[in-house]
N, C-alpha and C positions, 0 to 999 in steps of 0.2 A: 626351860621355862622362861629364863630372863636373857636369852641370847641377844635380843634387840638392844639391850642396855650396853653392849660393847661399843656402840656408837655414841660419841659425846653429844651429838645433836639430839639423839633420842633420849638420853639421860636427862638433859636439861629440859627438854620439852615435857616429858612425863612428870618430872618434879613440879614444874610450873603448872601443868594441868591439874595435878593433885591439889595444890594449894588453892588455885582458882575455883575448882569444882567444890571444895569444901564450902566456900562462900556462896556458890550457886545453889547448892542443896540447902544451905542455911536459909537463903532467901525463899526458895520454893516452899519449904516447910512453913516459914513464917507467913508467907502470903496466904497459904491455905488456911492457916489458923486465924489470920486477920479477917478473911472473908467469912469464915465460920463464926467468929465472934460477933460479927455484925448481925447475922440473921439466924445462926444456929441451924442452918439448913445445908445438908451435904449437897443438895441440888445446886446451890449457888457456888459452892466450891467446884463442883463439876463444870459449871458454866464458865468459871474463870479459867479452868484448865482447857476447856474447849476453845476459849479465846486465844490461849497461848499456842495450842497445838494444831488447830485447824489450818492456819497459814502454812504450816509445814506439810500438811496433807495436800493442800491445794496447789502450793507453789514448789513443793520439793523437787519434782522431776525437772521443772524449768530452771530452778536454782542449781541443780546438778549440771545441767547443760551450760549454765553461765560459768560454773566452777571449772568445767572442762576447757573452756575457751580462754581463761585468764590465769594469771599466776596465783596458785592456791595460797601461797604464803602471804602475799599482799592482800588478798581477799580476806583471809583469816585475821590479819591485823586490823583491817577496817571493821569487820563484824564484831570482833572482840572489843574494840574501842567503843562501838555503838552500844553493846551490851553494858559496858561500864557506865556510860552516860545514862542509860535507862535505869540502872540500879540507883544512881545518884538522884535521878528525878523521882523515883519511887520513894526513896528516903526522905526527900524534901516534902513530898505530898503528905507522907505519913506523919512526920514530925510537925508539920504545919497544922495537923488536925483536919486535913481535907480528904482523908482516905474514905471513900465510899464505893459502892459497887460499880457505878459508871466509870469513875477514874481508874479503879483497879482493872476493870475489863479493858479499857483503852490502852493502858500501859502493858498489859499482858498481850494484847493483840500486836502492838508494836514490837514487843520482845519476840513474839512468835514469827513475825515477818523477818526480823534480823536472823533468828535461829534457822529459818528455812534456808538462808544463803550460807550461814556459818557451818552447818553440819556437813554438807558435801565438801566444802572447801577445806575445813579442818581435818576431816577424816581422810580426804584425798592427800593432804599434806603429810599425814602420818606415814603413809606407805612410801613417801619419797625420802624418809629418814633412814631407811634400811635397804639391804640388798634384796633383790626380787625374791630369793628363796626364803626370806625371813618375814615376808609380808603377813602371813597367817599369825605368826608370833606377835608381830607389832600390833596388828588389829586386836588380838586378844588382850595384850597388855594395855592397850588404850581403853578397852572395856573394863579391865580390872582396875585401872586407876580411877576411871569415872565412877564405877560402882563402889570402889574402896572409899572414895570421898563421901559417899552416901552413908558411911558408918558414922563419920564425925559430924558432918554438917547438920543433919536432922536432930541428932542428940544434943548438939550445942545450941541449936535454935530453941528446942523445947526447954532446956535448962535456963537459958537467958530470958526467955519470954515469961517464965514463972516469976522472975525477979523484977521485971520491968512493967511499967504501966501498959495495960493491954491495948490501949488505943494509939499511943505515940511511940512506945518503947521499941516496937519492931522496926521503926525507922532507922535506928542505930545499926541494926543487923543489915539493912539494905545498904547503908553507907559502907559498912565493913565489906560487903560483897563487892561494891564498886571499887574499893581499894585493892581487893584481892586479884583483880584482873591484871595488875602490874606483874604478877607472878607468871602469867602466860604470855603477856605481851613482850616481856624481856627476852625469852628464848626465841620467839618468833622474829624479833628485830635483830638480835645478836647472832643468829644462826650462822654457822660456817657454810656458806652456799656452795663451796667447792666439794663438800661431802654429801650433797644431796643427789638423789637418783630421780631426777625430774622426769615426769611424764610429759611428752610433747603436747602442746595445746591443740585442742580440736579445731578444725577449720570452721570458719564462720559460715552461716547459711545452712541450708539443708533442713531436715526434719529429725533432729536428734532424739526428741522425746518419743515420737511415733516409731522411730527405728528401734529404740530400746524396748518399747512395748512389743513390737513384732518379734524381736530377738527372744524375749522372755516367753512369749506364747508358743513359739516353735521349738523351745527346749523343754522337754518334759520335766527334767529334774528342777530346772529353775522355776518353772511354772508351779510345781508342787511346793517348793520352798516359799514362793510369794503368796500362794493361797494360804498356807499354814501361818505365815507371818500376819496376814490380814485377819484371820480368825482369832489367833491367839492374842494379837495386839489389841483387837477390839474388846475381847471379853476377859482377858486375864491380867493385863497390865493396868490395873485401876487402883494401884496402891494409895495414891494421894487422895482418893475419895473414900474407898472402902475401909482402909486402916484408921482414918480419922473418925469415921462413924462408929466403928467397932470400939475404939478407945473411949469415945464419949458415951454412946448409948448402952454399951454392954458393961464397961468397967468404970463408968462415971469419972473418967480422968482423961480429958481431951489432950493433955500434954504427953500422955503415953504414946500418942501418935508418933512423936519424934523418935521414941525408943523403938517402936515397931518398925518404923522406916529404916532406922539404923541397923537393926538386926537383919532385916531383909537385904540391906546393902552388904552386910557381912557375908551372907549366903551367896550373893551375886559375885562378890570378889573371889570366893572359893571356886565357884563354877567357872569364872573367867580364867583363873590361874590354871585350873585343871585342863581347860580347853587350850590355853597357851602352851601347856607342856606336851601337847600332841603334835607330832610332825604333820599329821593329816587329819582334818576334821571330816569324819565319815557321816553318811546318812544315818547309820545306827546310833551314833553319838547324838545327832540332832533329834532323832526319835526319842531316845532315852531321856534327854533333857525336857522335851515336851511332855512326856508321860509323868516325869517327876513333878513338874509344875501343875499338871492336871490333877494329880493326887493330893499335892500339898495345899492347893487352893481351898478345896472343901474342908480340909482339916482346920485351916485357919478360920473359915466361916463358922465352924462348929465349936471353936475353942471355948471350954467352960471356965477357964481361969486365965489370969494375966500371964503366969509362967508358961502355960501351955501355948498361949498365943505367941509369946516371945520365941519359944522353941520351934513352933511350926513355921514361923516366918523365915527361918534359915533355909529349909528346903524350898520354900517359895522363891527365895532369891536365887538359890542354886539352879533351879529349873529354868528360871527366867534368864 
């Protein structure tokens, strides 16, 4: 399950990623709550998430082509630094009392653009940390670390926001997130480059995005996986809106949102580690995970009590 951690570069990277992502999830939770506190409309929270993730949808393929052509480590250093600067900007706006929907949407859009380039570069760098036969394990551990941080970050955000002024207090959380990027920038900068298994940069020119689409369309298994990802991603991965509304509308406790997001993260970490323990991830495993998510989602929607919702959120995370 933890074979990738025999590499020093991987150990340092995953530790830094864990610390940094606690701050990232703390910020994401706090931003959703700040938007919701302004209008008490889940629609506006969804619009803020749209502003953050639409650039990733529109630019993701081209950003991947850029990552293929450049040093992934240097690209990740640049994108992580920009995310830190945006966190500080968000903190300054909130502490200054200027946080409103337009300013939050603009900053979320900028963050989404940076993330569109960060995701392929950072995930591509992960597989350079280990031997080729350990790539599946490294990718699963990367997911486990990112989802594991979702246990601490949202719960910490919910706890602190109950103690702080609801208008300016979240600004301190955003500043804390900005500082947390030091944890991931350090292993990226100090990495032992002689131990990396670099992938050769792609040649410039050509039609890399169209080539990738043609490759997927002509491979039945890959096409099936991408169609499933599109459907499930569209309708099932809506935690940051649905859990917030369930917490407030059904249980009259909006800060329960952080707890539900955290327990979903706990389930995600279990699912990621179980996947990491497999030497080969089969289609049956993929199918079983999707079915678990499909069953657990309606259970969460039906949850008659807080404790039922907390328990149901674990298989939601595992399936996801």
